[in-house]
C-alpha positions in Angstrom: -59.4 30.5 1.9 -58.9 33.1 4.1 -59.0 31.2 7.7 -56.2 28.2 5.4 -54.5 31.8 5.1 -54.6 32.9 8.5 -53.7 29.6 10.0 -50.6 29.8 7.3 -49.2 33.1 9.1 -49.9 32.1 12.4 -47.7 28.9 12.2 -45.2 31.3 10.2 -44.4 33.8 13.5 -44.9 30.9 16.1 -41.9 29.4 13.5 -40.2 32.4 12.2 -39.8 35.5 14.8 -38.8 39.2 13.2 -35.1 39.6 14.3 -34.9 43.6 13.6 -31.0 45.5 13.7 -28.8 48.4 12.6 -26.0 48.5 10.6 -22.8 50.7 11.3 -19.6 51.7 10.5 -17.9 50.7 13.4 -15.3 54.1 13.7 -18.0 56.6 12.9 -20.8 55.4 13.6 -22.4 56.0 10.8 -25.3 53.7 9.4 -24.2 51.8 6.2 -26.9 51.3 3.3 -27.3 48.2 1.9 -25.4 46.2 3.9 -26.4 42.3 3.4 -27.3 40.5 6.5 -27.6 36.7 5.8 -28.9 33.4 8.1 -28.0 29.9 6.3 -30.9 30.7 3.5 -32.2 34.0 3.2 -30.5 37.6 2.9 -32.3 40.5 3.2 -30.2 44.6 3.1 -30.3 47.1 5.3 -31.7 50.8 4.3 -30.3 54.6 4.2 -30.2 54.3 8.0 -28.7 50.9 8.2 -31.8 49.5 9.5 -33.2 46.0 8.5 -35.4 43.2 9.5 -35.3 39.5 9.0 -37.7 37.0 9.7 -35.9 33.7 10.8 -35.6 31.3 13.5 -32.0 31.1 13.5 -29.9 32.9 15.6 -26.7 33.0 13.9 -26.2 35.5 11.1 -23.6 37.3 8.7 -23.0 41.1 7.9 -21.4 41.8 4.7 -20.6 45.1 3.0 -18.8 46.5 0.6 -15.5 48.0 2.0 -16.0 46.4 5.3 -14.7 43.2 6.8 -17.2 40.2 7.2 -18.9 40.0 10.4 -20.6 37.0 12.2 -22.7 37.7 15.5 -24.8 35.0 17.2 -27.8 36.9 19.2 -31.0 35.6 21.0 -32.5 39.3 21.4 -35.0 40.7 18.8 -32.9 43.9 18.4 -29.1 45.2 17.9 -26.6 47.5 16.8 -24.0 45.7 15.1 -20.7 48.0 14.4 -18.2 46.5 11.6 -14.9 47.5 10.6 -14.0 48.9 7.4 -11.3 47.8 5.3 -8.9 48.6 1.9 -7.9 45.2 1.0 -3.9 45.8 0.1 -3.4 42.1 -1.1 -0.4 39.9 -2.1 -0.3 36.8 -4.0 0.8 33.8 -2.1 2.0 31.2 -4.4 0.8 27.7 -4.0 3.6 26.4 -3.2 4.8 28.8 -0.8 2.1 28.7 1.3 3.3 27.2 4.2 4.2 29.0 7.8 7.4 27.3 8.1 8.5 28.7 4.1 10.8 31.4 3.5 8.5 32.4 0.9 5.7 33.0 3.6 8.0 34.4 6.5 9.2 36.9 4.0 5.6 38.2 3.0 4.4 37.9 6.9 7.5 40.4 7.3 6.3 42.7 5.3 2.5 42.6 6.5 3.9 43.1 10.0 5.9 46.0 8.8 3.7 47.7 6.1 0.5 48.7 4.9 0.0 45.3 3.4 -3.3 43.5 5.3 -4.1 40.9 3.0 -3.5 37.6 1.2 -4.4 35.7 -1.8 -3.8 32.1 -1.3 -4.3 29.2 -3.6 -6.5 26.4 -2.5 -7.0 25.1 -5.8 -4.5 25.5 -8.2 -4.6 25.0 -12.3 -3.9 21.5 -11.9 -6.7 21.0 -9.6 -4.5 20.3 -6.6 -5.3 21.7 -3.4 -3.2 23.2 -0.7 -4.6 21.2 1.9 -6.6 17.7 2.5 -10.4 18.6 2.4 -13.0 16.4 3.2 -13.7 16.1 -0.1 -13.9 12.5 -0.9 -13.7 12.8 -4.7 -11.3 15.6 -5.1 -9.3 13.3 -2.9 -10.1 9.7 -5.0 -8.2 12.1 -7.2 -5.4 12.9 -5.1 -6.0 16.2 -5.4 -4.4 16.0 -1.6 -1.3 14.9 -2.7 0.6 18.3 -3.6 -0.2 20.0 -0.6 1.6 22.4 0.7 -0.3 23.2 4.7 0.0 20.0 6.5 -2.5 22.1 9.1 -4.9 24.4 7.6 -6.2 25.3 11.7 -2.7 26.2 12.4 -2.1 28.1 9.2 -5.3 30.2 9.5 -4.7 30.4 13.4 -1.4 32.2 12.4 -3.3 34.5 9.8 -5.9 35.5 11.8 -3.8 36.0 14.9 -2.0 38.9 13.0 -5.7 40.1 12.0 -5.2 39.2 8.1 -7.6 39.3 5.7 -7.5 36.3 3.8 -8.9 35.3 0.3 -9.0 31.9 -1.3 -8.2 31.6 -4.5 -9.8 28.6 -6.8 -8.7 28.1 -10.3 -12.5 26.8 -11.5 -13.3 25.1 -15.1 -9.3 24.6 -15.4 -8.9 21.7 -13.4 -6.5 19.2 -15.3 -7.2 16.4 -12.1 -10.6 16.7 -12.4 -11.2 16.6 -15.9 -8.7 13.5 -16.9 -10.7 11.6 -14.0 -14.0 12.8 -15.6 -13.8 12.9 -18.7 -17.5 12.5 -20.2 -17.4 16.3 -19.3 -14.3 17.4 -20.1 -14.1 19.9 -23.1 -13.0 17.5 -25.7 -11.5 18.7 -29.5 -13.5 17.4 -32.7 -12.3 14.4 -32.7 -13.7 13.5 -28.6 -10.2 13.4 -27.2 -9.9 15.6 -24.5 -8.7 19.2 -25.4 -5.4 20.9 -23.7 -4.4 24.1 -23.7 -0.7 25.6 -24.5 0.6 24.7 -21.1 -1.2 21.1 -21.5 -3.6 21.2 -18.7 -7.3 19.6 -19.7 -10.5 21.8 -18.7 -14.1 21.0 -17.6 -16.9 21.9 -19.3 -18.9 25.0 -17.9 -22.4 23.5 -19.0 -22.2 20.5 -17.0 -23.4 21.3 -13.6 -21.0 18.6 -12.1 -18.2 20.4 -13.0 -20.3 23.7 -11.2 -20.5 21.2 -7.9 -17.1 20.4 -7.7 -15.4 23.4 -7.1 -18.4 24.8 -4.9 -17.3 22.1 -3.1 -14.1 22.4 -1.9 -14.9 26.5 -1.7 -17.0 25.8 0.8 -13.9 23.5 2.6 -11.9 26.8 2.7 -15.0 29.0 3.9 -15.6 26.4 6.8 -11.8 26.9 7.8 -12.0 31.2 8.5 -11.6 32.5 4.7 -13.4 35.7 4.4 -13.7 35.7 0.5 -13.2 33.1 -1.8 -11.8 34.8 -5.3 -13.0 32.5 -8.4 -10.2 32.2 -11.3 -10.7 30.8 -14.3 -14.2 31.2 -14.4 -14.9 31.3 -17.7 -14.7 29.7 -20.7 -11.1 28.5 -22.9 -10.5 32.1 -25.4 -10.4 29.5 -28.1 -13.3 28.2 -31.0 -13.8 24.6 -32.0 -14.1 23.0 -29.1 -16.7 20.0 -28.1 -19.1 21.6 -25.6 -22.2 20.3 -24.0 -24.4 23.2 -25.0 -24.2 25.4 -28.5 -21.3 27.8 -28.1 -23.3 31.2 -28.1 -22.8 34.1 -25.8 -26.3 33.9 -24.5 -25.7 30.4 -23.3 -22.1 31.2 -21.9 -23.0 34.0 -20.0 -26.0 32.0 -18.7 -23.6 28.8 -17.3 -21.4 31.1 -15.5 -24.4 33.0 -14.0 -26.4 29.9 -13.0 -22.3 29.1 -11.5 -22.1 32.2 -9.5 -25.7 31.6 -8.2 -25.3 28.2 -7.2 -21.9 29.2 -5.3 -23.6 32.3 -3.5 -26.5 29.9 -2.5 -24.4 27.2 -1.1 -21.9 30.1 0.5 -24.2 31.9 1.8 -24.6 30.1 5.4 -20.3 31.5 5.9 -20.6 34.4 5.4 -17.8 35.1 3.1 -17.2 37.2 0.1 -17.1 36.4 -3.5 -15.0 37.6 -6.0 -14.3 36.7 -9.9 -10.9 37.6 -12.0 -11.4 38.5 -15.1 -9.3 39.5 -18.5 -8.2 43.0 -18.1 -9.7 43.5 -21.0 -13.4 42.7 -20.1 -13.4 46.8 -19.0 -13.8 47.7 -22.4 -15.7 45.4 -24.3 -19.1 45.3 -25.2 -19.8 41.8 -25.8 -18.0 38.2 -23.5 -15.5 38.2 -25.7 -15.9 34.5 -26.3 -15.6 33.3 -22.7 -19.0 34.2 -20.8 -17.7 37.1 -19.0 -19.2 40.8 -19.3 -19.3 43.3 -15.9 -22.9 44.1 -16.3 -23.5 40.5 -15.6 -21.2 38.9 -13.1 -21.9 42.4 -11.1 -25.2 41.2 -11.0 -24.1 37.7 -9.3 -21.2 38.3 -7.4 -19.7 40.8 -4.5 -16.4 42.0 -6.1 -14.9 42.0 -9.3 -11.3 41.4 -10.1 -10.2 42.8 -13.6 -6.7 41.3 -13.9 -5.4 45.4 -15.3 -1.9 44.3 -16.1 -0.4 47.4 -18.2 1.5 44.6 -20.0 -1.5 42.5 -21.2 -3.0 44.9 -23.5 -2.0 45.7 -26.5 0.1 48.2 -28.9 -2.1 50.9 -29.7 -4.2 50.7 -26.4 -5.0 54.0 -24.9 -3.2 55.3 -27.5 -0.1 54.3 -26.3 2.5 52.2 -28.5 3.5 50.8 -25.4 0.5 50.1 -22.3 3.3 48.7 -20.1 5.1 52.4 -20.2 2.0 53.9 -18.6 1.0 52.2 -15.8 -1.2 54.5 -14.1 -3.4 55.3 -16.9 -3.8 52.1 -17.7 -5.5 51.3 -14.2 -7.1 54.7 -14.3 -8.7 54.1 -17.6 -10.1 51.2 -17.4 -11.7 51.4 -13.7 -13.3 54.5 -15.1 -14.6 53.0 -17.9 -16.8 50.5 -16.0 -17.7 53.0 -13.4 -21.3 53.3 -15.1 -21.6 49.7 -14.5 -20.2 48.9 -11.4 -19.5 51.1 -8.5 -15.7 51.4 -8.1 -16.0 49.9 -4.2 -16.9 46.4 -5.8 -13.7 46.7 -8.0 -10.6 45.2 -6.7 -8.0 45.1 -9.5 -5.1 42.2 -9.7 -2.0 44.9 -10.9 1.2 43.9 -12.0 4.1 43.0 -10.0 6.5 41.4 -12.7 8.5 42.1 -16.0 6.9 43.5 -19.0 6.8 40.5 -21.6 4.9 41.8 -24.2 6.7 45.2 -25.2 9.9 46.4 -23.7 10.7 43.9 -21.4 11.0 46.6 -18.9 11.0 45.8 -15.6 8.1 47.1 -12.4 10.0 48.4 -9.9 9.0 50.5 -6.8 7.5 53.7 -9.5 5.5 51.2 -11.8 4.1 49.5 -8.8 3.2 52.7 -7.0 2.0 54.1 -10.0 -0.5 51.4 -10.3 -1.7 51.6 -6.7 -2.2 55.3 -7.4 -4.6 54.7 -9.8 -6.9 52.4 -8.0 -6.6 54.3 -5.2 -7.6 57.3 -7.3 -10.6 55.8 -8.5 -12.2 55.1 -5.0 -11.8 51.2 -5.7 -12.0 48.7 -2.3 -8.6 48.0 -2.7 -5.9 45.9 -5.3 -4.3 42.7 -5.5 -0.3 42.3 -6.7 0.4 39.6 -8.8 3.8 38.1 -8.2 4.5 34.4 -9.9 7.1 33.7 -7.2 5.5 36.1 -4.7 8.6 37.7 -4.3 8.0 41.5 -2.7 10.3 44.2 -2.0 9.1 45.7 1.2 10.2 48.9 0.7 7.5 49.4 -2.6 4.8 49.4 0.7 4.0 52.2 2.5 5.2 51.7 6.3 2.3 50.7 8.6 3.4 53.1 11.5 3.6 56.1 9.9 
């Protein structure tokens, strides 16, 4: 038995060599602890000195650390020092219909990026209907016509322009809300009690999060986004519908819901590892305050274990009257953001939180317009709680350059 183990160890040594290195901050030259170093199949973390060792027969590696740009390198040496670039994400959402380098919407946003602190874009790759913004090589989605409404003719050209401007690129993919996928796969679409496909208020069908076929479908499209160079995959609608009385594959309990969401994220993490992208998840804002999964399968503690960043939608208009002891939470943007992020700090490090902020008119309370003061109060709260940055949601992708700091100051 000992001889067999010795031979096995020798074979491992011959097949896999030990690669060692140190991860440092490119600007300060200080070591980075808990950086994630990956090859295509495994990941290790750096220690307090920034050092790591990984057994691998590969020469391509990826490095991720919270608050830094992802970094990919090829090395044939046994040791190396890797400097990675810190970044605080300041992102604008670019609507599905505006995502085209020739559109006025994109041109306006690129001007804002050129002149202000904005350094990142969130781009729809798969929207709520199930359409993809560019034609992928995923045959199943293409057979459903997912590419027919695409707005990006050449994704290679689109990404080349964005990368030439050093823009941090985030691919937004809706997960379980997907009319195209559900209507073409009725056997795992969410149904009403009478067996017909259920659709929500905007007439969109959902696929069952308990069915792994629904996991595989979105992960395949996420891989397409990673292949073309996105830095981060952002999963939205990664939850169960906020609705009872629906027919699902498994019993609709909190335990089962949480396991289903975790299973999706674990599969995504395994499949996306070889691309070195970050994974972020969008949540309701009130997840920062609830003790259970509010019936949708999302809890901060659970999501933190299986993703890189959490992005709660902390829109002040989304909180009910009386929240935070305010009659109209939308009139207190700073406090809504600050208190919510502070409340989850014992569960997840603030540098792994990047909130969605409101860039639209208050729809729930006083109909207040969110202008420069309100937008900047939210940003100030995010900065004061030491998050990794923020993302602004404008449904029309219309932003005002004067709301942001001049990048040339």
